[in-house]
KEBA-738094 format. One record per residue (C-alpha): residue number from 1; z, y, x. Coordinates in nm, 4 decimals. Example, Ala and Ser with C-alpha at 12.3 -4.5 7.8 and 13.67 -1.06 7.14 Angstrom:
<nodes>
(1,(0.7800,-0.4500,1.2300))
(2,(0.7140,-0.1060,1.3670))
</nodes>
This chain:
<nodes>
(1,(-0.0113,-0.0112,-0.0164))
(2,(0.0974,0.2221,0.2774))
(3,(-0.2303,0.1749,0.4839))
(4,(-0.4017,0.2266,0.1307))
(5,(-0.2833,0.5426,0.0771))
(6,(-0.3422,0.6820,0.4424))
(7,(-0.6949,0.5465,0.4397))
(8,(-0.7193,0.7269,0.1466))
(9,(-0.5577,1.0867,0.2495))
(10,(-0.7803,1.0194,0.5583))
(11,(-1.1177,1.0388,0.3177))
(12,(-0.9508,1.3712,0.1721))
(13,(-0.9158,1.5284,0.5113))
(14,(-1.2075,1.4318,0.6054))
(15,(-1.4190,1.5598,0.3108))
(16,(-1.1911,1.8822,0.3099))
(17,(-1.3441,1.9489,0.6816))
(18,(-1.6757,1.8768,0.5565))
(19,(-1.6537,2.0950,0.3025))
(20,(-1.4960,2.4224,0.5208))
(21,(-1.7700,2.3360,0.8197))
(22,(-2.0447,2.3579,0.5748))
(23,(-1.8350,2.6740,0.3576))
(24,(-2.1670,2.9261,0.4163))
(25,(-2.0455,3.2392,0.5503))
(26,(-1.7947,2.9804,0.7567))
(27,(-2.0774,3.0652,1.0948))
(28,(-1.9624,2.6704,1.2200))
(29,(-2.2763,2.5753,1.3001))
(30,(-2.2977,2.2511,1.5206))
(31,(-2.2013,2.2238,1.8811))
(32,(-2.5474,2.0869,1.9621))
(33,(-2.7294,2.4122,1.7556))
(34,(-3.0269,2.5515,1.9491))
(35,(-2.9605,2.8836,1.9746))
(36,(-3.2676,3.1530,1.9616))
(37,(-3.2520,3.3490,2.2287))
(38,(-3.3720,3.7524,2.1453))
(39,(-3.3266,4.0150,2.4393))
(40,(-3.3316,4.3464,2.3402))
(41,(-3.3707,4.6406,2.5884))
(42,(-3.3878,4.9797,2.3776))
(43,(-3.3224,5.3104,2.3971))
(44,(-2.9143,5.3031,2.2311))
(45,(-2.8873,5.6539,2.4076))
(46,(-3.0437,5.9389,2.5651))
(47,(-3.3736,6.1485,2.3801))
(48,(-3.5092,5.8549,2.2069))
(49,(-3.1097,5.6911,2.0989))
(50,(-3.2251,5.7576,1.6709))
(51,(-3.4608,5.4709,1.7626))
(52,(-3.2694,5.2292,1.9900))
(53,(-2.9548,5.2356,1.7594))
(54,(-3.1681,5.2298,1.3815))
(55,(-3.3307,4.9047,1.5532))
(56,(-2.9769,4.7694,1.6264))
(57,(-2.8348,4.8917,1.3162))
(58,(-3.1396,4.7308,1.1151))
(59,(-3.1357,4.3801,1.3128))
(60,(-2.7774,4.3674,1.3067))
(61,(-2.7339,4.3680,0.9026))
(62,(-3.0761,4.1586,0.9165))
(63,(-2.8532,3.8639,1.1007))
(64,(-2.5198,3.9616,0.9128))
(65,(-2.7325,3.8746,0.5795))
(66,(-2.9106,3.5212,0.7455))
(67,(-2.5972,3.3891,0.8713))
(68,(-2.4591,3.2454,0.5410))
(69,(-2.7826,3.1532,0.4475))
(70,(-2.8829,2.9009,0.7561))
(71,(-2.9052,2.5354,0.6612))
(72,(-3.0208,2.3932,0.9461))
(73,(-2.8831,2.3816,1.3301))
(74,(-3.1000,2.7516,1.4015))
(75,(-2.9033,3.0454,1.4728))
(76,(-3.0267,3.3548,1.6254))
(77,(-2.8479,3.5342,1.8980))
(78,(-2.9450,3.9179,2.0591))
(79,(-2.8161,4.0614,2.3762))
(80,(-2.8392,4.4229,2.2640))
(81,(-2.9231,4.5820,2.6097))
(82,(-2.8940,5.0303,2.6287))
(83,(-3.2302,5.1477,2.8387))
(84,(-3.0732,5.4495,2.7913))
(85,(-3.4590,5.6205,2.7438))
(86,(-3.5028,5.5673,3.1355))
(87,(-3.8077,5.3489,3.1880))
(88,(-3.6293,5.2443,3.5879))
(89,(-3.2917,5.1441,3.3321))
(90,(-3.5648,4.9079,3.1419))
(91,(-3.6690,4.7665,3.4351))
(92,(-3.3277,4.6669,3.5648))
(93,(-3.2296,4.5356,3.2048))
(94,(-3.5519,4.3226,3.1975))
(95,(-3.4487,4.1484,3.5372))
(96,(-3.1066,4.1101,3.4267))
(97,(-3.2042,3.9485,3.0937))
(98,(-3.5040,3.6258,3.2808))
(99,(-3.1829,3.5573,3.5122))
(100,(-3.0428,3.2278,3.3868))
(101,(-3.3442,3.1335,3.1842))
(102,(-3.6494,3.3131,2.9893))
(103,(-3.5349,3.4680,2.6432))
(104,(-3.7420,3.2789,2.3066))
(105,(-3.8038,3.7150,2.2390))
(106,(-3.8068,3.9746,2.3489))
(107,(-3.7853,4.3793,2.1954))
(108,(-3.8682,4.6173,2.4001))
(109,(-3.8998,4.9630,2.3066))
(110,(-3.9891,5.3025,2.3163))
(111,(-4.2396,5.4523,2.5404))
(112,(-4.2741,5.4764,2.8494))
(113,(-4.0091,5.2334,2.8833))
(114,(-4.1645,4.9248,2.6963))
(115,(-4.4692,5.0331,2.9201))
(116,(-4.2519,5.0155,3.2096))
(117,(-4.1882,4.6156,3.1399))
(118,(-4.4721,4.5188,2.9680))
(119,(-4.7287,4.3684,3.2621))
(120,(-4.4489,4.1403,3.3600))
(121,(-4.3869,4.0400,3.0054))
(122,(-4.8083,3.9759,2.9508))
(123,(-4.7042,3.7791,3.3136))
(124,(-4.4353,3.5335,3.1994))
(125,(-4.5989,3.4735,2.8361))
(126,(-4.2911,3.5993,2.6267))
(127,(-4.3145,3.7039,2.2811))
(128,(-4.2352,4.0500,2.2993))
(129,(-4.2083,4.2427,1.9736))
(130,(-4.2629,4.5980,2.1027))
(131,(-4.1957,4.9271,1.9451))
(132,(-4.4733,5.1591,2.0496))
(133,(-4.7242,5.3865,1.8720))
(134,(-5.0265,5.3064,2.0525))
(135,(-5.4005,5.2256,1.9188))
(136,(-5.3824,4.9065,2.1132))
(137,(-5.1180,4.6471,2.2280))
(138,(-5.2767,4.3732,2.3310))
(139,(-5.5815,4.4659,2.5277))
(140,(-5.5864,4.1835,2.8075))
(141,(-5.2771,3.9759,2.6075))
(142,(-5.1501,3.8047,2.3218))
(143,(-4.8456,3.7956,2.3208))
(144,(-4.7194,4.1612,2.1658))
(145,(-4.6750,4.1914,1.8564))
(146,(-4.5916,4.5310,1.6895))
(147,(-4.3464,4.5128,1.3747))
(148,(-4.3921,4.8454,1.3161))
(149,(-4.6451,5.1347,1.1765))
(150,(-4.8857,5.2557,1.4323))
(151,(-5.1264,5.5148,1.5034))
(152,(-5.4149,5.2304,1.4699))
(153,(-5.3141,5.2911,1.1142))
(154,(-5.2165,5.6243,1.1095))
(155,(-5.5607,5.7606,1.2443))
(156,(-5.7868,5.6634,0.9644))
(157,(-5.5372,5.8010,0.7146))
(158,(-5.5990,6.1067,0.8787))
(159,(-5.9926,6.1181,0.8366))
(160,(-5.9700,5.9877,0.4699))
(161,(-5.7352,6.2832,0.4323))
(162,(-6.0503,6.5033,0.5832))
(163,(-6.2788,6.3521,0.3483))
(164,(-6.1081,6.4534,0.0441))
(165,(-5.9634,6.8415,0.1881))
(166,(-6.3082,6.8827,0.3478))
(167,(-6.1877,7.1201,0.5963))
(168,(-6.4376,7.3094,0.8407))
(169,(-6.1848,7.3727,1.0982))
(170,(-5.9268,7.1649,1.1989))
(171,(-5.6213,7.2356,1.4442))
(172,(-5.4113,6.9551,1.5946))
(173,(-5.1460,7.0210,1.7874))
(174,(-4.9931,6.7109,1.9269))
(175,(-4.7728,6.6007,2.2399))
(176,(-4.9626,6.4763,2.5486))
(177,(-4.8605,6.0788,2.6331))
(178,(-5.1226,5.7421,2.6767))
(179,(-5.1118,5.6825,2.3458))
(180,(-5.1573,6.0426,2.1468))
(181,(-5.4750,6.1072,2.3826))
(182,(-5.5847,5.7706,2.3113))
(183,(-5.5659,5.8386,1.9019))
(184,(-5.6884,6.1857,1.9243))
(185,(-5.9398,6.2185,2.2161))
(186,(-6.0653,5.8168,2.1467))
(187,(-6.0727,5.8301,1.7427))
(188,(-5.9895,6.1411,1.5371))
(189,(-6.1505,6.4158,1.7360))
(190,(-6.4990,6.2075,1.7903))
(191,(-6.5071,6.1257,1.4192))
(192,(-6.4597,6.4925,1.3346))
(193,(-6.7074,6.6533,1.5592))
(194,(-6.9306,6.4063,1.4429))
(195,(-6.8652,6.5332,1.0462))
(196,(-7.0012,6.8672,1.2037))
(197,(-6.5961,7.0057,1.1879))
(198,(-6.4745,7.2850,1.4306))
(199,(-6.1740,7.1029,1.6416))
(200,(-5.9146,7.3394,1.8496))
(201,(-5.6692,7.0799,2.0687))
(202,(-5.3265,7.2309,2.1184))
(203,(-5.1421,6.9484,2.3762))
(204,(-4.7307,6.9882,2.4837))
(205,(-4.5080,6.7851,2.7018))
(206,(-4.2386,6.6143,2.6237))
(207,(-3.9520,6.8625,2.7044))
(208,(-4.1215,7.1523,2.5266))
(209,(-3.9191,7.3319,2.3028))
(210,(-4.0604,7.6660,2.1927))
(211,(-4.3448,7.6667,1.9839))
(212,(-4.4336,7.9807,1.8809))
(213,(-4.6988,7.9953,2.1467))
(214,(-4.8714,7.7430,2.0489))
(215,(-4.8356,7.8840,1.6512))
(216,(-5.0079,8.2273,1.7741))
(217,(-5.2429,7.9955,1.9484))
(218,(-5.3449,7.8476,1.5683))
(219,(-5.2562,8.1526,1.3947))
(220,(-5.5853,8.2911,1.6176))
(221,(-5.8026,7.9787,1.5604))
(222,(-5.7381,8.0005,1.1727))
(223,(-5.8027,7.6599,1.0644))
(224,(-5.8171,7.5089,0.7046))
(225,(-5.5949,7.2134,0.8249))
(226,(-5.3626,7.1246,1.1066))
(227,(-5.2380,6.7981,1.2343))
(228,(-4.9452,6.8143,1.3380))
(229,(-4.7982,6.5385,1.6411))
(230,(-4.4545,6.4875,1.8345))
(231,(-4.0980,6.3289,1.7776))
(232,(-3.8580,6.4574,1.5561))
(233,(-3.7313,6.7589,1.7389))
(234,(-4.1205,6.8599,1.8483))
(235,(-4.1994,6.8551,1.4487))
(236,(-3.8597,7.0776,1.3525))
(237,(-3.9687,7.3369,1.6300))
(238,(-4.3717,7.3288,1.5166))
(239,(-4.2319,7.3806,1.1637))
(240,(-4.0352,7.6391,1.2350))
(241,(-4.2445,7.8559,1.4322))
(242,(-4.5538,7.7876,1.1871))
(243,(-4.3736,7.8817,0.8940))
(244,(-4.3367,8.2410,0.9639))
(245,(-4.6761,8.2953,1.0615))
(246,(-4.7768,8.1622,0.6936))
(247,(-4.9711,7.9203,0.8373))
(248,(-4.7972,7.6138,0.6432))
(249,(-4.9755,7.6096,0.2747))
(250,(-4.9739,7.3326,0.0361))
(251,(-5.1680,7.0244,0.1502))
(252,(-5.3004,7.2393,0.4458))
(253,(-5.0580,7.0596,0.6728))
(254,(-5.0317,6.6795,0.7976))
(255,(-4.8249,6.4705,1.0290))
(256,(-4.7346,6.1609,1.1791))
(257,(-4.4699,5.9673,1.0795))
(258,(-4.1976,6.1461,1.2364))
(259,(-4.1892,6.4074,1.0017))
(260,(-4.0422,6.1714,0.7801))
(261,(-3.7526,6.2097,1.0434))
(262,(-3.7973,6.5888,1.0884))
(263,(-3.7271,6.6323,0.7171))
(264,(-3.3626,6.5356,0.7746))
(265,(-3.3173,6.8769,0.9765))
(266,(-3.5462,7.0738,0.8118))
(267,(-3.4543,7.2338,0.4933))
(268,(-3.6031,7.1765,0.1162))
(269,(-3.8470,7.4706,0.1184))
(270,(-3.9490,7.4504,0.5320))
(271,(-4.0938,7.0924,0.4121))
(272,(-4.2529,7.1741,0.0720))
(273,(-4.5843,7.0887,0.0377))
(274,(-4.6415,6.9305,0.4219))
(275,(-4.7705,6.5960,0.4105))
(276,(-4.6752,6.2663,0.6522))
(277,(-4.8363,5.9399,0.7108))
(278,(-4.5649,5.7511,0.6087))
(279,(-4.5199,5.3897,0.4881))
(280,(-4.4626,5.3004,0.1413))
(281,(-4.1182,5.1609,0.1904))
(282,(-4.0743,5.5729,0.2223))
(283,(-4.3372,5.6891,-0.0399))
(284,(-4.2194,5.3968,-0.3017))
(285,(-3.8542,5.3592,-0.1873))
(286,(-3.7738,5.1355,-0.4927))
(287,(-4.0903,4.8396,-0.4574))
(288,(-4.0833,4.5064,-0.4073))
(289,(-3.7425,4.4008,-0.2153))
(290,(-3.6628,4.7496,-0.0877))
(291,(-3.4456,4.9258,-0.3953))
(292,(-3.2572,4.6346,-0.3736))
(293,(-3.1709,4.6260,0.0391))
(294,(-3.1383,4.9815,0.0284))
(295,(-2.8432,4.9639,-0.1426))
(296,(-2.7004,4.6854,0.0025))
(297,(-2.7614,4.9196,0.3448))
(298,(-2.6057,5.2477,0.1996))
(299,(-2.3103,4.9675,0.1344))
(300,(-2.2992,4.8383,0.4616))
(301,(-2.3522,5.1965,0.6846))
(302,(-2.2506,5.5002,0.4238))
(303,(-2.5391,5.6374,0.5049))
(304,(-2.9261,5.6483,0.4304))
(305,(-3.1753,5.3831,0.5889))
(306,(-3.4640,5.5114,0.7828))
(307,(-3.8006,5.3030,0.7965))
(308,(-3.6930,5.2117,1.1361))
(309,(-3.4014,5.0072,1.0251))
(310,(-3.6655,4.8612,0.7582))
(311,(-3.8862,4.7494,1.0082))
(312,(-3.6033,4.6165,1.2347))
(313,(-3.4744,4.4328,0.9641))
(314,(-3.7927,4.2725,0.9093))
(315,(-3.8669,4.1926,1.2687))
(316,(-3.5475,3.9498,1.2680))
(317,(-3.6729,3.7569,0.9198))
(318,(-4.0260,3.7831,1.1212))
(319,(-3.8684,3.5777,1.3730))
(320,(-3.6445,3.3527,1.1620))
(321,(-3.8928,3.2957,0.9820))
(322,(-4.0644,3.1274,1.2995))
(323,(-3.8169,2.9692,1.4133))
(324,(-3.8116,2.7567,1.1079))
(325,(-4.1748,2.6519,1.1467))
(326,(-4.0666,2.5171,1.5456))
(327,(-3.9053,2.2064,1.6582))
(328,(-3.6412,2.4051,1.9102))
(329,(-3.6736,2.4490,2.1920))
(330,(-3.9927,2.6154,2.1889))
(331,(-4.2411,2.7460,2.4439))
(332,(-4.3805,3.0803,2.5034))
(333,(-4.6972,2.9779,2.3650))
(334,(-4.5807,2.7840,2.0727))
(335,(-4.3530,3.0988,1.9272))
(336,(-4.6986,3.2974,1.9955))
(337,(-4.8581,3.0973,1.7338))
(338,(-4.5626,3.0781,1.4773))
(339,(-4.5451,3.4570,1.4816))
(340,(-4.8941,3.4926,1.4648))
(341,(-4.8821,3.2606,1.1300))
(342,(-4.6278,3.4486,0.9586))
(343,(-4.6721,3.5194,0.6067))
(344,(-4.4233,3.5946,0.4240))
(345,(-4.1923,3.8800,0.1998))
(346,(-3.9979,4.1251,0.3842))
(347,(-3.8282,4.4761,0.2829))
(348,(-4.1435,4.6628,0.4333))
(349,(-4.3675,4.4717,0.2209))
(350,(-4.5560,4.1190,0.3250))
(351,(-4.5576,4.0591,0.6430))
(352,(-4.8252,3.9320,0.8165))
(353,(-5.0063,3.9882,1.1510))
(354,(-5.3835,4.0761,1.2196))
(355,(-5.5238,3.9158,1.5153))
(356,(-5.4443,4.1958,1.7592))
(357,(-5.0909,4.1117,1.7169))
(358,(-5.0272,4.4289,1.4488))
(359,(-4.8038,4.3929,1.1302))
(360,(-5.0604,4.5167,0.8251))
(361,(-4.7973,4.7321,0.6937))
(362,(-4.9111,4.9388,0.3755))
(363,(-4.9173,5.2855,0.5002))
(364,(-5.0446,5.6214,0.2642))
(365,(-5.0249,5.9971,0.2708))
(366,(-4.6760,6.1016,0.0791))
(367,(-4.5884,6.5084,0.0421))
(368,(-4.2756,6.6446,0.0364))
(369,(-4.1786,6.7989,-0.3418))
(370,(-3.8258,6.9195,-0.3596))
(371,(-3.7153,6.7262,-0.0638))
(372,(-3.8519,6.4369,-0.1968))
(373,(-4.1426,6.2429,-0.0164))
(374,(-4.3995,6.0913,-0.3378))
(375,(-4.7517,5.9262,-0.2756))
(376,(-4.9606,6.2134,-0.2358))
(377,(-5.2293,6.1108,-0.5589))
(378,(-5.4803,6.3676,-0.4878))
(379,(-5.4365,6.5764,-0.7880))
</nodes>
């Protein structure tokens, strides 16, 4: 009788332990679980800190929400390192990341930090989720993936807007970096000139912070349309230099994605009527999974999300989806093939890549009305 009681008790204890181990959210995966090693090399401090910190927040939220739903031995571990917006620091971090074995997936950003290590990642054939805006990311390789909007997607939107508004003269003000030179010098400006449009180009360097001189040049040119490019701080300065000269009307200024970030600094009246190329996650904030996700984000972080957060969240979703279709551990070639074959639904829309490794994410022209970015329907 005693032996039977002991046996039953032992069985109940074993069942109880099993329930605890398998309890969703317990986070107790088998000791034999094969981790997916992700190495992140992004600017969490420095002038580009808004990007790196947002990437980490969005990705961390994805990891936290995935954890209770893991029904296999797969887990994702991210080693976050701050390159401080410095290329040399990015190189040092890269070397540390590959000490003791290569990661399964790399995350690099922004430019020029990502460019400082891109060739080495190509040589190692490591899948690289790269956070840069360049028109092309895989000219001589197949390992780079962009889970982000890009100038590849932006240039056609500018040209479509020109077709709609029919300007005779266009002024383009942009930061002088390789990716902007490619977008405007190789795509936008040649096409505008082919159409017989007169173009004024005004370039500035990263450290430029007083845009009154450029505003005066634009005023003298007298454009029908102004295209603005730069990071958040640059666009804030440009808008505040152009407004006093009455150079911003309703529909005659269109800007790059970063105008969405600039709008968080500028006043409502300063933004009124400005157009911006934007992901539909921003112009249609409740479409698909976006609305519910926004509420969860605000609950977690007590602030509104940037589109950077959403794309970082989807980046982790892509990695998790690929891992679920692989037998781990997998080779770099297998990882690249699995990521390229991704076709799932994310916060920013359908997650799938073109042959060049770019996320086929929807973008459109938005317009600021009473402090809110809405789709510009052309009405």
